[in-house]
C-alpha positions, 0 to 999 in steps of 0.5 A: 500499499503506498501513501504519502511520507507525510501521511505515514508520518501522521499515522506513526505519530497517532500510533505512537502518541497511543502508547503502542509500537509503530510497526508496518502492519499497524501503519496499514490497517490505519491507513485504511481507516483514513483512506475510507469515508465509510463510517464503519469497517469490520476487520473482513473489510479492511483484511479485504482493503489490504488484500486488494492493495497487495499487502501480506497480512492475515485476517487474524493479525486485522483482528490483532491490530484493531484490538491493540487500537481499541485497547489503547482508546 
């Protein structure tokens, strides 16, 4: 998945500010949320969008990342 460096930096800042470790996987998942206008996305929708962008990720990993985001607030 491609995004502008400024976007990547902002995503990384948001993840770090939430007290989480910044990882490529978290950046990819967060980019899906910033890149959509849908008010709600399921883990399956995130997974499908990442798969279409040729990001190698499993559905269980998407669930884990979303769980980390939820726990962090």
